Rosetta silent file (secondary structure, phi, psi, omega in degrees, C-alpha in Angstrom):
SEQUENCE: MKHNFLIILSCTIGGQNIQSEIPDTDNTDKIEDSSENNKFELISNAFENNGKIPEKFTCDGQNISPSLSWSGTPPSTKSFVLIVDDPDAVQVVGKTFIHWNLVNLPSNIDKLPENMSIDKYPSAKILKNSSGKEKYMGPCPPAGQNHRYFFTLFAMDDIHKYQVSLTAEEFKQKMKEHILGEAVLIGTYQRKK
SCORE:     score description
SCORE:     0.000 S_00000001
   1 L     0.000  136.250 -179.058    5.759  -29.802    5.744 S_00000001
   2 L   -93.157  133.116  176.912    6.446  -30.572    9.419 S_00000001
   3 L  -109.539  133.511  176.172    8.069  -33.902   10.344 S_00000001
   4 L  -100.455  133.079  179.900    7.712  -35.343   13.839 S_00000001
   5 L  -123.758  150.771  174.272   10.568  -37.380   15.170 S_00000001
   6 E  -119.492  120.981 -178.079   10.969  -39.497   18.262 S_00000001
   7 E   -97.072  127.969  179.613   14.508  -39.722   19.547 S_00000001
   8 E  -111.714  119.498  176.860   15.419  -42.908   21.427 S_00000001
   9 E   -98.210  134.800 -179.187   18.454  -42.810   23.675 S_00000001
  10 E  -129.919  132.145  176.847   19.933  -46.095   24.630 S_00000001
  11 E  -149.058  164.383 -178.913   22.649  -46.731   27.166 S_00000001
  12 E  -114.768  123.138  178.448   23.883  -49.505   29.404 S_00000001
  13 E  -125.059  120.904  178.761   24.103  -48.940   33.137 S_00000001
  14 L    55.891   38.383  178.237   25.341  -51.732   35.383 S_00000001
  15 L    78.957    0.484 -179.568   24.759  -54.312   32.649 S_00000001
  16 E  -109.412  130.414 -179.722   21.151  -53.206   32.182 S_00000001
  17 E   -81.415  123.929 -179.194   20.018  -51.632   28.920 S_00000001
  18 E  -118.873  130.770  177.978   17.993  -48.462   29.549 S_00000001
  19 E  -117.984  142.684  177.930   16.058  -46.649   26.820 S_00000001
  20 E  -133.197  136.798  178.899   14.548  -43.216   27.032 S_00000001
  21 E  -101.397  131.161  177.591   12.220  -41.545   24.574 S_00000001
  22 E  -119.132  116.281  179.756   12.557  -37.831   23.920 S_00000001
  23 E   -67.879  153.005  177.506    9.775  -36.246   21.875 S_00000001
  24 L   -60.680  132.690 -179.779   10.693  -33.876   19.100 S_00000001
  25 L  -109.268   22.293  179.003   10.918  -30.331   20.422 S_00000001
  26 L   -69.400  117.135 -178.686   10.865  -28.618   17.051 S_00000001
  27 L  -108.953   25.269 -175.517    8.674  -25.539   17.456 S_00000001
  28 H   -62.673  -25.863 -179.842    9.111  -24.139   13.984 S_00000001
  29 H   -72.489  -13.009  179.530    5.378  -24.275   13.357 S_00000001
  30 H   -94.429  -10.706 -179.854    4.904  -21.770   16.207 S_00000001
  31 L   -80.302  124.584 -178.687    7.333  -19.210   14.835 S_00000001
  32 L   -83.832  146.106  177.674    5.478  -16.456   13.026 S_00000001
  33 L   -78.023  104.132 -175.971    6.739  -15.102    9.756 S_00000001
  34 H   -64.593  -29.949 -179.930    7.679  -11.560   10.721 S_00000001
  35 H   -66.606  -33.050  178.043    7.897  -10.435    7.118 S_00000001
  36 H   -72.104  -38.406 -179.937    4.225  -11.339    6.648 S_00000001
  37 H   -67.969  -27.860 -177.190    3.247   -9.554    9.858 S_00000001
  38 L  -102.520   24.399 -179.459    5.065   -6.412    8.749 S_00000001
  39 L   -61.111  130.548  177.826    3.649   -6.290    5.234 S_00000001
  40 L   -71.425  116.151 -171.986    3.378   -2.711    3.992 S_00000001
  41 E  -136.203  140.183  179.272   -0.354   -2.318    3.473 S_00000001
  42 E  -116.928  130.184  179.601   -2.698    0.529    2.498 S_00000001
  43 E  -136.084  167.752  173.968   -6.406    0.463    3.393 S_00000001
  44 L  -138.120  143.983  175.454   -9.432    2.756    3.511 S_00000001
  45 L   -84.985    0.250  179.243  -12.495    2.613    5.714 S_00000001
  46 L   -88.544  -29.022 -179.810  -14.475    3.988    2.747 S_00000001
  47 L  -159.599  154.977  178.786  -14.032    0.953    0.472 S_00000001
  48 L   -87.281  162.657  176.315  -12.351   -2.448    0.360 S_00000001
  49 L   -58.264  130.817 -176.333   -9.532   -3.418   -1.973 S_00000001
  50 L    67.591   14.005  178.596  -11.046   -3.961   -5.439 S_00000001
  51 E   -96.150  171.516 -178.913  -14.333   -2.587   -4.092 S_00000001
  52 E   -75.222  132.110  176.187  -16.537    0.223   -5.354 S_00000001
  53 L   -77.313  126.685  179.528  -15.504    3.739   -4.371 S_00000001
  54 L   -60.157  146.372 -177.351  -18.518    5.517   -2.817 S_00000001
  55 H   -53.692  -32.327  179.900  -20.015    8.334   -4.898 S_00000001
  56 H   -50.181  -33.849 -174.427  -19.097   10.839   -2.176 S_00000001
  57 H   -97.058   15.827 -176.401  -15.435   10.632   -3.257 S_00000001
  58 L  -120.910  178.229  178.849  -16.137   11.082   -6.996 S_00000001
  59 L   -69.223  -14.073  177.612  -17.112   13.858   -9.401 S_00000001
  60 L   -88.062   -7.448 -179.304  -20.738   12.784   -8.936 S_00000001
  61 L  -121.058 -133.187 -178.828  -20.536   13.485   -5.202 S_00000001
  62 L   -83.696  -11.327  178.638  -18.506   15.815   -2.989 S_00000001
  63 L    56.794   43.019  178.019  -15.277   15.029   -4.857 S_00000001
  64 L  -110.429  157.344 -178.394  -13.292   14.776   -1.622 S_00000001
  65 L   -74.201  142.623  176.670  -10.434   12.396   -0.837 S_00000001
  66 L   -77.585  159.951  174.438  -11.221    9.218    1.127 S_00000001
  67 L   -71.213  145.185  179.072   -9.511    8.434    4.405 S_00000001
  68 E  -135.193  147.664  173.648   -6.475    6.207    4.046 S_00000001
  69 E  -145.546  157.348 -177.892   -4.306    4.400    6.575 S_00000001
  70 E  -144.227  160.607  179.505   -1.290    2.133    6.355 S_00000001
  71 E  -143.235  167.506  179.304    0.781   -0.250    8.411 S_00000001
  72 L    72.602   30.419  179.710    4.066   -2.123    8.098 S_00000001
  73 L   -57.021  128.421 -179.771    6.077    0.955    7.143 S_00000001
  74 L   -60.832  144.436  175.903    9.577   -0.171    6.120 S_00000001
  75 L   -58.972  152.704  178.545   12.400    0.779    8.497 S_00000001
  76 L    72.900    9.416  176.413   14.420    3.853    7.466 S_00000001
  77 L   -66.216  131.497  179.837   11.444    5.468    5.708 S_00000001
  78 L  -109.480  -19.259  179.308   11.973    9.245    5.555 S_00000001
  79 E  -165.246  169.529  176.270    8.863   10.262    3.580 S_00000001
  80 E  -124.762  152.196  172.745    5.884    8.972    1.626 S_00000001
  81 E  -127.166  130.936  177.585    4.587    9.620   -1.881 S_00000001
  82 E  -117.422  126.125  177.368    0.949    8.900   -2.756 S_00000001
  83 E  -123.937  128.441  174.503   -0.170    8.603   -6.368 S_00000001
  84 E  -115.230  117.505 -178.826   -3.772    7.970   -7.390 S_00000001
  85 E  -139.232  164.851 -175.500   -4.126    7.107  -11.052 S_00000001
  86 E  -124.064   95.038 -179.848   -6.481    5.510  -13.543 S_00000001
  87 H   -69.377  -19.610  179.110   -4.758    3.223  -16.077 S_00000001
  88 H   -73.468  -11.105  177.804   -8.115    2.477  -17.722 S_00000001
  89 H   -69.249  -14.254  179.068   -8.202    6.090  -18.933 S_00000001
  90 H   -53.787  -40.497 -178.794   -5.769    5.058  -21.688 S_00000001
  91 H   -69.915  -14.146 -178.430   -8.748    3.938  -23.783 S_00000001
  92 H  -105.059  -50.787 -175.069  -10.331    7.403  -23.363 S_00000001
  93 H  -112.799    1.451  176.005   -7.526    9.979  -23.258 S_00000001
  94 L    83.533    6.184  179.034   -4.603    7.900  -24.517 S_00000001
  95 L  -158.156  164.341  173.274   -2.691    7.843  -21.231 S_00000001
  96 L   -68.234  130.448 -176.902   -2.948    6.903  -17.561 S_00000001
  97 E   -94.116  126.831  179.185   -4.797    9.727  -15.822 S_00000001
  98 E   -91.582  120.909 -178.733   -3.295   11.059  -12.578 S_00000001
  99 E   -95.308  -27.231 -175.935   -5.996   12.054  -10.083 S_00000001
 100 E  -161.972  137.108  178.717   -3.832   12.953   -7.097 S_00000001
 101 E  -142.505  103.285  177.789   -0.113   13.192   -6.380 S_00000001
 102 E  -104.325  130.358  179.771    1.096   13.921   -2.856 S_00000001
 103 E  -124.225  155.234  177.711    4.829   14.043   -2.240 S_00000001
 104 E    57.027   39.219  170.191    7.035   14.289    0.849 S_00000001
 105 E   -66.859  140.503 -176.883    4.384   13.249    3.337 S_00000001
 106 E   -64.412  148.460 -176.239    6.136   12.935    6.719 S_00000001
 107 L   -75.459  -11.429 -177.325    7.342    9.507    7.789 S_00000001
 108 L   -91.647    9.841  176.500    5.796    9.792   11.264 S_00000001
 109 L  -109.558  156.945  177.287    2.196    9.519   10.024 S_00000001
 110 L  -135.963   19.662  176.798    0.233    6.390    9.183 S_00000001
 111 E  -163.508  158.718  172.218   -3.039    7.844    7.935 S_00000001
 112 E  -126.882  131.114 -178.922   -4.688   10.628    5.986 S_00000001
 113 L   -75.750  162.803  173.933   -8.126   11.825    7.054 S_00000001
 114 L   -57.704  140.311  179.411  -11.088   12.151    4.739 S_00000001
 115 L    54.771   45.703 -174.292  -10.941   15.418    2.767 S_00000001
 116 L   -60.864  149.724  176.986   -7.372   15.905    3.968 S_00000001
 117 L  -110.960  129.155 -179.206   -5.740   19.319    3.970 S_00000001
 118 H   -65.721  -21.569 -178.175   -2.126   19.622    2.842 S_00000001
 119 H   -61.221  -22.903 -179.832   -1.688   22.499    5.317 S_00000001
 120 H   -72.361  -14.936 -173.910   -1.377   19.956    8.157 S_00000001
 121 L  -126.380   87.666 -174.634    1.869   18.655    6.641 S_00000001
 122 L   -55.575  -31.704 -178.443    4.367   21.489    6.039 S_00000001
 123 L   -79.258  -17.567 -174.013    6.913   19.257    4.280 S_00000001
 124 L   -84.205  161.518 -178.965    4.325   17.844    1.870 S_00000001
 125 E  -148.575  145.130  173.584    3.296   19.149   -1.515 S_00000001
 126 E  -101.901  124.936  175.794    0.545   18.382   -4.025 S_00000001
 127 L   -90.119  163.897 -178.052    1.738   18.159   -7.614 S_00000001
 128 L   -64.116  138.026  173.994   -0.546   18.881  -10.560 S_00000001
 129 L   -82.965 -176.015 -176.512   -2.978   16.169  -11.577 S_00000001
 130 L   -68.868  -10.467  174.408   -3.673   15.368  -15.225 S_00000001
 131 L   -93.778    2.702  177.775   -6.148   18.272  -15.331 S_00000001
 132 L    82.329   14.676 -178.416   -3.359   20.664  -14.345 S_00000001
 133 L  -114.468  143.744  179.916   -4.694   21.332  -10.841 S_00000001
 134 L   -89.643   71.504  179.354   -2.917   20.851   -7.534 S_00000001
 135 L  -164.681  171.310  174.970   -5.693   18.984   -5.782 S_00000001
 136 L   -72.450  136.786  174.870   -7.519   15.684   -5.432 S_00000001
 137 L  -127.798  113.857 -175.769   -9.734   14.850   -8.382 S_00000001
 138 L   -69.528  166.424  177.614  -12.173   12.028   -7.750 S_00000001
 139 L   -53.930  139.212 -177.871  -13.067    9.259  -10.190 S_00000001
 140 L  -156.695   58.167 -177.128  -15.031   10.509  -13.186 S_00000001
 141 L   -72.524  162.202  174.856  -15.011    7.909  -15.976 S_00000001
 142 L   -59.237  149.641 -179.616  -17.184    8.238  -19.090 S_00000001
 143 L   -53.670  136.125  177.115  -20.743    6.956  -18.596 S_00000001
 144 L    87.791   -8.158 -179.898  -20.991    3.201  -18.859 S_00000001
 145 L  -104.842  132.309  176.470  -17.305    2.524  -18.222 S_00000001
 146 E   -98.387  112.960 -178.149  -16.085    0.875  -15.026 S_00000001
 147 E  -107.092  155.175  175.415  -12.580    2.147  -14.249 S_00000001
 148 E  -102.461  138.535 -179.819   -9.994    1.049  -11.685 S_00000001
 149 E  -120.330  118.291 -176.713   -8.292    3.624   -9.482 S_00000001
 150 E   -96.820  116.686  173.318   -4.921    2.691   -8.020 S_00000001
 151 E   -96.300  106.454 -175.661   -3.981    4.360   -4.734 S_00000001
 152 E  -114.240  120.976  179.600   -0.240    3.662   -4.558 S_00000001
 153 E  -107.461  125.231  178.893    1.765    4.638   -1.493 S_00000001
 154 E  -108.878  132.364  171.820    5.556    4.624   -1.745 S_00000001
 155 E   -91.803  125.463 -173.141    7.863    4.609    1.293 S_00000001
 156 E  -111.540  154.622 -177.190   10.925    6.659    0.368 S_00000001
 157 L   -80.721   -8.111 -177.293   14.497    6.706    1.624 S_00000001
 158 L  -164.259  179.719  171.392   14.640   10.502    1.853 S_00000001
 159 L   -95.405  122.578 -175.762   12.814   13.744    1.155 S_00000001
 160 L  -113.505  161.903  175.571   13.245   14.437   -2.552 S_00000001
 161 L   -93.277  116.268  179.568   12.546   17.388   -4.817 S_00000001
 162 L  -113.148  133.090 -178.773    9.700   16.536   -7.155 S_00000001
 163 L  -111.252  -36.676 -172.123    8.692   18.885   -9.942 S_00000001
 164 L  -123.030  140.289  175.769    6.414   16.905  -12.242 S_00000001
 165 L   -68.994  141.323  176.851    3.597   14.472  -11.568 S_00000001
 166 L  -129.002  153.069  171.090    4.221   10.915  -12.687 S_00000001
 167 L   -69.331  166.312  179.425    2.000    7.868  -12.905 S_00000001
 168 H   -59.341  -40.216 -179.974    2.795    5.153  -10.379 S_00000001
 169 H   -66.097  -43.224  178.211    4.552    3.114  -13.082 S_00000001
 170 H   -63.794  -40.629 -179.776    6.649    6.083  -14.240 S_00000001
 171 H   -62.445  -43.271  179.381    7.508    6.902  -10.642 S_00000001
 172 H   -60.732  -40.381  179.648    8.667    3.335   -9.977 S_00000001
 173 H   -67.308  -44.652 -175.246   10.959    3.445  -12.996 S_00000001
 174 H   -74.279  -37.377 -171.693   12.432    6.851  -12.188 S_00000001
 175 H  -111.168   16.261 -172.250   12.768    6.479   -8.412 S_00000001
 176 H   -54.759  -31.464 -179.145   13.305    2.716   -8.015 S_00000001
 177 H   -73.179  -13.647 -176.398   16.628    3.165   -6.205 S_00000001
 178 H  -110.981   -3.413 -178.292   14.914    5.278   -3.529 S_00000001
 179 E   -87.678  121.704  179.693   11.725    3.257   -2.960 S_00000001
 180 E   -93.548  -22.734 -179.343   11.775    1.183    0.239 S_00000001
 181 E  -168.178  159.286 -178.910    8.255   -0.170   -0.089 S_00000001
 182 E  -140.916  130.962  177.625    5.055    0.039   -2.086 S_00000001
 183 E  -126.779  134.955 -175.365    1.456   -0.489   -0.946 S_00000001
 184 E  -125.965  134.023  173.679   -1.484   -0.511   -3.349 S_00000001
 185 E  -124.132  128.296 -177.991   -5.217   -0.133   -2.774 S_00000001
 186 E  -112.863  131.004  175.029   -7.530   -0.458   -5.785 S_00000001
 187 E  -123.328  156.647  179.145  -11.024    0.996   -5.997 S_00000001
 188 E  -122.262  157.186  176.155  -13.486    0.924   -8.879 S_00000001
 189 E  -155.565  137.312  174.299  -16.143    3.336  -10.065 S_00000001
 190 E  -133.215  126.912 -177.471  -18.796    3.408  -12.786 S_00000001
 191 L   -73.853  147.082  179.288  -21.005    6.425  -13.300 S_00000001
 192 L   -77.010  -32.728 -175.510  -24.757    5.985  -13.346 S_00000001
 193 L   -92.053    0.000    0.000  -25.311    8.644  -16.010 S_00000001
């Protein structure tokens, strides 16, 4: 809450009392919160956060990756890790299903194009998804089930050697000392058939 004060100066000059009013010059309400402006955020022009993922990016469509972009990258970031997983798959397959796992994306990028090719990023690598394939696998829940897909981008303190795909939660536990920031975008999908 902002308080306004009026400062009254009083002095005596030549036997005459003189008062002067000085308005409060507190400008704290004009100072922007830099931490809010630099929030690490992940977005897509294909769908809004908590919005429906278009069929094009699923097993019912072209099964290609959506475009992604981010801002507010933490200082000292040396690489990025992107994990796309489906925690709602636990009720179907007994575990969180990993759809895509990109590691060691270069720190000088702030977006991935639609249907991205790993060849553009020599330092990067795709780890196996839960189907055992080194590629993007779009949403494909059982008919009638609406699942959530978490696109989690981690800003990392270095380039690390990754051998095995992990869910976002497992990754956070294992690599917590090396994670500088985390940005999450959630999309949903329910099959028509």
